C-alpha positions as CSV (number, residue, x, y, z in Angstrom):
1,M,-0.1,0.0,0.1
2,V,1.1,3.5,-1.0
3,W,0.2,6.2,1.5
4,N,1.7,9.8,0.8
5,G,4.0,8.9,-1.7
6,V,5.8,5.9,1.4
7,L,5.7,2.4,0.5
8,I,3.4,0.9,3.8
9,S,2.8,-2.8,4.3
10,R,-0.7,-4.1,5.2
11,E,0.7,-5.3,8.8
12,T,1.4,-1.8,9.4
13,V,-1.3,-0.4,9.1
14,L,-3.6,-3.4,10.6
15,L,-1.1,-2.5,13.6
16,A,-1.9,0.9,13.6
17,L,-5.4,0.7,13.2
18,L,-5.6,-1.9,16.2
19,A,-3.5,0.0,18.7
20,A,-5.6,3.2,18.0
21,S,-9.0,1.7,18.4
22,G,-8.2,-0.5,21.9
23,A,-6.7,2.8,22.9
24,A,-9.7,5.3,22.3
25,G,-11.7,2.6,23.9
26,Q,-10.1,2.6,27.4
27,R,-10.4,6.0,27.4
28,H,-13.5,7.8,29.3
29,A,-15.2,10.0,26.8
30,H,-16.7,12.5,29.2
31,S,-14.3,15.1,30.7
32,L,-14.8,16.6,34.4
33,K,-13.5,20.0,35.6
34,A,-10.6,19.4,38.6
35,D,-8.3,21.7,40.6
36,V,-4.4,20.8,39.5
37,H,-1.3,22.1,41.9
38,F,1.5,21.1,39.8
39,L,4.2,18.9,41.2
40,A,6.7,18.2,39.1
41,T,7.7,17.3,35.2
42,S,8.1,13.7,34.6
43,T,8.6,13.5,30.4
44,S,8.6,16.8,28.2
45,F,9.0,15.7,24.3
46,H,8.0,18.6,21.6
47,S,7.9,18.2,17.7
48,K,8.0,20.2,15.3
49,W,6.0,17.6,13.0
50,A,4.4,15.3,15.6
51,E,2.0,15.7,18.8
52,S,3.9,17.0,21.6
53,E,4.0,15.5,24.6
54,D,4.2,17.2,28.7
55,V,3.9,14.2,31.4
56,Y,3.4,16.0,35.3
57,L,3.1,14.7,38.6
58,V,0.2,16.9,40.1
59,E,-2.2,16.4,43.0
60,A,-5.7,17.1,41.4
61,A,-8.8,17.2,43.2
62,V,-11.5,15.9,40.7
63,G,-15.2,16.5,41.0
64,K,-15.4,17.2,44.6
65,H,-13.1,14.5,45.9
66,E,-10.0,15.3,48.1
67,A,-6.5,16.3,46.2
68,L,-4.6,13.3,45.5
69,P,-1.5,12.4,43.8
70,A,-1.9,11.5,39.8
71,L,-0.3,11.3,36.5
72,L,-1.4,14.0,34.2
73,V,-0.6,13.7,30.1
74,D,-1.1,16.6,28.2
75,Q,-1.0,15.9,24.2
76,F,-1.1,18.7,21.6
77,P,0.1,19.1,18.2
78,D,2.7,21.5,17.0
79,Y,0.6,24.4,15.9
80,R,-0.5,24.4,20.1
81,E,1.2,25.6,22.7
82,P,2.0,23.6,25.6
83,L,0.4,24.2,29.1
84,S,1.7,28.4,30.4
85,P,4.6,28.6,33.3
86,A,1.8,30.7,35.1
87,I,-0.4,27.5,35.0
88,L,2.5,25.3,35.8
89,T,3.4,27.4,39.0
90,A,0.1,29.0,40.1
91,P,0.5,28.6,44.3
92,D,-3.1,27.6,44.3
93,G,-2.9,25.6,41.4
94,A,-5.2,26.1,38.4
95,R,-9.0,24.6,37.3
96,L,-8.3,21.9,34.3
97,R,-10.6,20.2,32.2
98,L,-9.5,16.6,32.2
99,S,-10.3,13.1,31.3
100,R,-9.8,10.1,32.9
101,D,-7.2,7.7,30.9
102,S,-7.0,4.2,33.0
103,T,-4.3,2.8,30.1
104,C,-1.7,4.8,31.6
105,D,-2.1,4.0,35.1
106,I,1.5,3.5,36.7
107,E,3.1,2.6,40.0
108,F,4.8,6.0,41.6
109,A,8.3,4.1,41.2
110,K,8.1,3.8,37.5
111,V,7.4,7.5,37.0
112,L,10.9,8.0,39.1
113,P,13.3,9.8,38.4
114,L,11.1,12.8,37.8
115,R,12.7,15.6,35.4
116,A,12.3,19.0,36.4
117,S,10.2,21.1,38.2
118,P,6.9,22.3,36.7
119,G,7.7,25.5,33.9
120,D,11.1,24.8,34.4
121,P,12.3,25.2,30.4
122,T,15.2,22.7,31.1
123,S,12.6,19.5,31.1
124,A,12.3,19.4,27.1
125,I,16.4,19.4,26.7
126,D,17.8,16.1,26.2
127,E,20.1,15.5,29.3
128,K,19.2,13.2,32.0
129,L,17.6,15.7,34.6
130,V,16.7,14.9,38.4
131,F,14.1,16.6,40.3
132,M,12.4,15.3,43.8
133,P,9.4,17.6,45.0
134,Q,8.2,17.7,48.2
135,L,5.6,14.4,48.0
136,P,2.4,14.2,49.3
137,P,2.6,11.9,53.2
138,A,0.9,9.1,51.8
139,L,2.4,8.9,48.4
140,T,5.1,5.5,48.2
141,S,7.0,4.0,45.3
142,E,4.2,1.2,45.2
143,T,1.0,3.6,44.7
144,I,-0.7,3.4,41.5
145,L,-1.0,6.8,40.0
146,P,-3.9,7.3,38.4
147,C,-4.0,8.8,35.0
148,Y,-5.7,11.8,33.6
149,R,-5.3,14.0,30.2
150,V,-6.0,17.5,29.6
151,V,-8.9,18.2,26.8
152,R,-8.4,20.8,25.5
């Protein structure tokens, strides 16, 4: 099969369709408003030709529930900006629209090491960075962090 002048195998197309349909089926369709306080940047990948993705360790209070540690994924196309430093460093946090995505729930130990403080421009460089924020007392290496995605 030829797509945009590139030869692609039938297996590649089938795998891509299966991966897309499986991931889409696991995500929750509705969005929720949440109060989010950013603790650290876990990973940061910015691209000029594909989707960019920033992953944060946050405390999120979804709905009327108390704030709990969580992983927050922000995916955005190259024509959009990442979350602003003002949002990432707001002392009182920010109110964002999120959707729950159980496919990326992860054990806290697997998120380590964290890269940088929220809003730190060096988080996007390729060098190995290590940052450890003040963590909530209930957070242990075995804690499973629920995953949320920013709804843009």
